[in-house]
C-alpha positions as CSV (number, residue, x, y, z in Angstrom):
1,X,19.8,119.7,44.3
2,X,23.4,120.7,43.5
3,X,26.2,118.4,44.4
4,X,29.5,119.6,45.8
5,X,32.5,119.4,43.5
6,X,34.9,116.4,44.0
7,X,37.9,118.6,44.8
8,X,36.0,120.2,47.7
9,X,35.3,116.7,49.3
10,X,39.0,115.8,48.9
11,X,40.0,119.0,50.5
12,X,37.7,118.3,53.5
13,X,39.1,114.8,53.9
14,X,42.7,116.1,53.9
15,X,41.9,118.7,56.5
16,X,40.2,116.1,58.7
17,X,43.2,113.8,58.4
18,X,45.6,116.6,59.3
19,X,43.5,117.6,62.3
20,X,43.5,114.0,63.6
21,X,47.2,113.7,63.1
22,X,47.9,117.0,64.8
23,X,45.8,115.9,67.8
24,X,47.6,112.5,67.9
25,X,51.0,114.2,67.9
26,X,49.9,116.5,70.7
27,X,48.7,113.6,72.8
28,X,51.9,111.7,72.2
29,X,54.1,114.7,73.0
30,X,52.0,115.4,76.2
31,X,52.3,111.8,77.3
32,X,55.5,111.4,79.5
33,X,58.2,109.0,78.4
34,X,57.9,105.5,79.9
35,X,61.7,105.1,80.0
36,X,63.2,107.9,82.1
37,X,66.8,109.2,82.1
38,X,68.6,109.8,85.3
39,X,71.5,112.3,85.4
40,X,73.8,113.8,88.0
41,X,71.4,116.7,88.3
42,X,68.1,114.8,89.0
43,X,69.3,111.5,90.5
44,X,67.8,112.4,93.9
45,X,64.3,111.8,92.6
46,X,64.9,108.0,92.6
47,X,65.1,108.2,96.5
48,X,61.2,108.3,96.5
49,X,59.0,105.6,95.1
50,X,59.9,102.4,93.4
51,X,62.5,102.3,90.6
52,X,64.4,99.9,88.3
53,X,67.5,101.6,87.0
54,X,69.9,100.3,84.2
55,X,73.5,101.5,84.0
56,X,74.8,101.1,80.4
57,X,77.2,102.4,77.9
58,X,76.5,102.9,74.1
59,X,79.6,100.9,73.1
60,X,78.7,97.9,75.3
61,X,77.3,94.9,73.2
62,X,75.4,93.4,76.1
63,X,73.8,96.8,76.8
64,X,72.8,97.1,73.1
65,X,71.0,93.7,73.3
66,X,69.2,94.7,76.4
67,X,67.9,98.0,75.2
68,X,64.7,96.7,73.3
69,X,63.8,94.5,76.3
70,X,64.3,97.3,78.7
71,X,62.2,99.7,76.6
72,X,59.4,97.1,76.5
73,X,59.7,96.6,80.3
74,X,59.4,100.3,80.8
75,X,56.1,100.3,78.9
76,X,54.7,97.6,81.2
77,X,56.3,99.2,84.3
78,X,54.3,102.3,83.9
79,X,51.0,100.3,84.4
80,X,52.5,98.5,87.4
81,X,53.5,101.8,89.2
82,X,57.2,101.2,88.9
83,X,59.6,103.8,87.4
84,X,62.0,102.4,84.8
85,X,65.1,104.5,84.1
86,X,68.5,104.3,82.5
87,X,71.9,105.9,83.1
88,X,74.6,106.4,80.5
89,X,77.8,106.1,82.4
90,X,79.8,107.8,79.7
91,X,77.8,110.9,80.1
92,X,77.2,110.6,83.9
93,X,80.5,109.7,85.5
94,X,79.4,111.0,88.9
95,X,76.6,108.4,89.1
96,X,79.0,105.7,87.9
97,X,81.2,106.4,91.0
98,X,78.2,106.9,93.3
99,X,76.9,103.4,92.6
100,X,80.4,101.8,92.1
101,X,79.6,100.4,88.6
102,X,82.2,97.8,87.8
103,X,80.4,95.9,85.0
104,X,77.9,96.7,82.3
105,X,75.0,96.5,82.2
106,X,74.2,96.8,85.9
107,X,70.6,97.0,87.2
108,X,69.5,98.3,90.6
109,X,66.1,98.2,92.3
110,X,65.3,101.1,94.6
111,X,62.3,101.3,97.0
112,X,62.0,104.5,99.0
113,X,65.8,105.1,99.1
114,X,66.8,101.4,99.8
115,X,68.9,100.0,97.0
116,X,69.3,96.4,95.9
117,X,71.4,95.0,93.0
118,X,69.5,92.8,90.5
119,X,71.2,89.5,89.6
120,X,68.4,87.7,87.8
121,X,67.8,86.9,84.1
122,X,67.4,89.8,81.7
123,X,64.0,89.2,80.1
124,X,60.8,91.2,80.3
125,X,58.9,88.5,82.1
126,X,61.7,88.2,84.7
127,X,61.7,91.9,85.3
128,X,57.9,92.0,85.7
129,X,57.9,89.0,88.1
130,X,60.7,90.6,90.1
131,X,58.6,93.7,90.7
132,X,55.1,92.2,90.8
133,X,56.0,89.3,93.2
134,X,58.4,91.5,95.2
135,X,61.3,89.1,94.8
136,X,63.6,92.0,95.7
137,X,62.7,91.5,99.4
138,X,64.9,88.3,99.4
139,X,68.0,90.4,98.3
140,X,70.1,92.0,101.0
141,X,70.0,95.8,100.6
142,X,73.1,98.0,100.1
143,X,74.7,99.2,103.3
144,X,73.8,102.7,104.4
145,X,77.5,103.8,104.4
146,X,77.8,102.5,100.8
147,X,74.5,104.1,99.7
148,X,74.5,106.7,96.9
149,X,73.6,109.5,99.3
150,X,76.4,108.7,101.9
151,X,79.4,110.9,102.4
152,X,81.7,108.2,101.1
153,X,79.8,107.8,97.8
154,X,79.6,111.6,97.4
155,X,83.4,111.6,97.6
156,X,83.6,108.8,95.0
157,X,81.2,110.7,92.7
158,X,83.4,113.9,92.9
159,X,86.5,111.8,92.2
160,X,84.9,110.2,89.1
161,X,83.8,113.6,87.9
162,X,87.3,114.9,88.3
163,X,88.8,111.9,86.5
164,X,86.4,112.4,83.6
165,X,87.2,116.1,83.4
166,X,91.0,115.4,83.3
167,X,90.4,112.8,80.5
168,X,88.4,115.3,78.5
169,X,91.1,117.9,78.9
170,X,93.7,115.4,77.8
171,X,91.7,114.5,74.7
172,X,91.2,118.2,73.9
173,X,94.9,119.0,74.2
174,X,96.1,116.0,72.2
175,X,93.3,116.0,69.5
176,X,92.4,119.6,69.1
177,X,95.6,121.5,70.0
178,X,98.0,118.9,68.7
179,X,100.0,118.6,71.9
180,X,101.9,115.3,72.2
181,X,100.9,112.8,74.8
182,X,104.0,113.3,76.9
183,X,103.5,117.1,76.8
184,X,100.0,116.6,78.2
185,X,101.4,114.5,81.0
186,X,104.0,117.2,81.8
187,X,101.3,119.8,81.9
188,X,99.2,117.8,84.3
189,X,102.2,117.1,86.5
190,X,103.1,120.8,86.8
191,X,99.5,121.7,87.5
192,X,99.3,119.0,90.2
193,X,102.5,120.3,91.8
194,X,101.4,123.9,91.8
195,X,98.0,122.9,93.1
196,X,99.6,121.0,96.0
197,X,101.9,123.9,96.9
198,X,98.9,126.3,96.8
199,X,96.8,124.0,99.0
200,X,99.7,123.6,101.5
201,X,100.2,127.3,101.8
202,X,96.4,127.8,102.3
203,X,96.3,125.2,105.1
204,X,99.3,126.9,106.8
205,X,97.6,130.3,106.7
206,X,94.4,128.8,108.0
207,X,96.1,127.0,110.8
208,X,98.1,130.2,111.7
209,X,94.9,132.2,111.7
210,X,92.9,129.8,113.8
211,X,95.8,128.9,116.2
212,X,98.1,132.0,116.3
213,X,101.6,131.6,117.7
214,X,102.1,132.8,121.3
215,X,105.1,134.9,120.4
216,X,102.8,137.4,118.7
217,X,100.1,137.3,121.4
218,X,101.8,139.9,123.7
219,X,104.8,142.3,123.2
220,X,106.6,141.1,126.4
221,X,106.6,137.5,125.4
222,X,110.4,137.1,125.5
223,X,110.6,138.9,128.9
224,X,108.1,136.5,130.4
225,X,109.9,133.6,128.9
226,X,113.2,134.6,130.4
227,X,111.6,135.1,133.8
228,X,110.1,131.6,133.7
229,X,113.4,130.1,132.6
230,X,115.2,131.8,135.5
231,X,112.6,130.6,138.0
232,X,112.9,127.0,136.7
233,X,116.7,127.2,137.0
234,X,116.5,128.5,140.6
235,X,114.0,125.8,141.5
236,X,116.3,123.2,140.0
237,X,119.3,124.4,142.0
238,X,117.3,124.3,145.3
239,X,116.2,120.8,144.6
240,X,119.8,119.7,143.9
241,X,121.0,121.3,147.1
242,X,118.3,119.6,149.1
243,X,119.2,116.3,147.5
244,X,122.9,116.8,148.4
245,X,122.0,117.7,152.0
246,X,120.0,114.5,152.4
247,X,122.8,112.4,151.1
248,X,125.3,114.0,153.6
249,X,122.9,113.3,156.4
250,X,122.6,109.7,155.4
251,X,126.4,109.3,155.2
252,X,126.8,110.8,158.7
253,X,124.1,108.5,160.1
254,X,125.8,105.5,158.5
255,X,129.2,106.5,160.1
256,X,127.7,106.9,163.5
257,X,126.0,103.6,163.3
258,X,129.2,101.9,162.2
259,X,131.2,103.5,165.1
260,X,128.5,102.5,167.6
261,X,128.7,98.9,166.4
262,X,132.5,98.9,166.8
263,X,132.1,100.3,170.4
264,X,129.6,97.6,171.3
265,X,131.8,94.8,170.0
266,X,134.8,96.2,172.0
267,X,132.7,96.6,175.2
268,X,131.5,93.0,174.8
269,X,135.1,91.8,174.5
270,X,136.3,93.7,177.5
271,X,133.4,92.6,179.7
272,X,133.7,88.8,179.0
273,X,136.6,86.4,179.6
274,X,136.4,85.2,176.0
275,X,136.8,88.7,174.8
276,X,140.1,89.5,176.7
277,X,143.3,88.6,175.0
278,X,145.5,86.3,177.0
279,X,149.2,87.2,177.6
280,X,151.7,85.3,175.6
281,X,153.7,84.0,178.6
282,X,150.6,82.8,180.4
283,X,149.7,80.7,177.4
284,X,153.0,78.9,177.5
285,X,152.8,78.2,181.2
286,X,149.3,76.7,180.9
287,X,150.6,74.4,178.1
288,X,153.5,73.2,180.2
289,X,151.2,72.5,183.1
290,X,148.8,70.6,180.9
291,X,151.7,68.4,179.6
292,X,152.8,67.6,183.1
293,X,149.4,66.5,184.2
294,X,149.1,64.2,181.2
295,X,152.5,62.7,181.9
296,X,151.7,62.0,185.6
297,X,148.5,60.3,184.6
298,X,150.3,58.0,182.2
299,X,152.8,57.1,185.0
300,X,150.0,56.2,187.4
301,X,148.4,54.0,184.8
302,X,151.7,52.1,184.2
303,X,152.2,51.5,187.9
């Protein structure tokens, strides 16, 4: 019986190893990554299911220390049914504004669109117990109007994107084009001024189109306006005349009442003895008579 040459056996072994390695690489590439990446384009997928999300920056020392632990937690989280993800805030400024990231690293827990901020220890066992024992139920969730899908946070996301775009433009002009820093500031100032003027004119045109002026609504606008002003003037004159007539009537009534009161007083004086004035001579005679009577009484008393 003939034996196969040694080089043929070696060749078969090499082919077998290559085949096994190729299959292993295919299985690894087909297997999804345990640590997912969330971007501005796919962030809405975290609104369904359970997620643990880390916000980090490559230059942050604390974030660099957390990366191995977070990767290991992601491998365990896949078996627990929780999605583990990370967000690079330097590449995704919109998500940084949407979640109001003020410190790094920041970790959020999300369950069916309800977000809670993680404040515990940053070890693999703590992360696993936080999810497995549902410790997140003891944390107050983020308010709906501060949630990442609210109108306010959408505005914040757009603002952060705009700020990052301006920063990149500034770096490009100063580093690539060689424009001085003050020149970049002048350019941004002029652009802001022109943009404000253009926006103001646009708003004026829109307002004039939606609410057109009445002067252009009909050709006889000024004629109608003059007629209305004349009618108001005539009405005002009539009201003034009526007011003057009422005042004159009131004055006449007051004079008549005053004259009537004088006549009543005069009648009373003429009809009563107290009201008639006494003649001057009669007053003197009465006084002399009174003195005589007093003198005669004194004489009688003396006698």
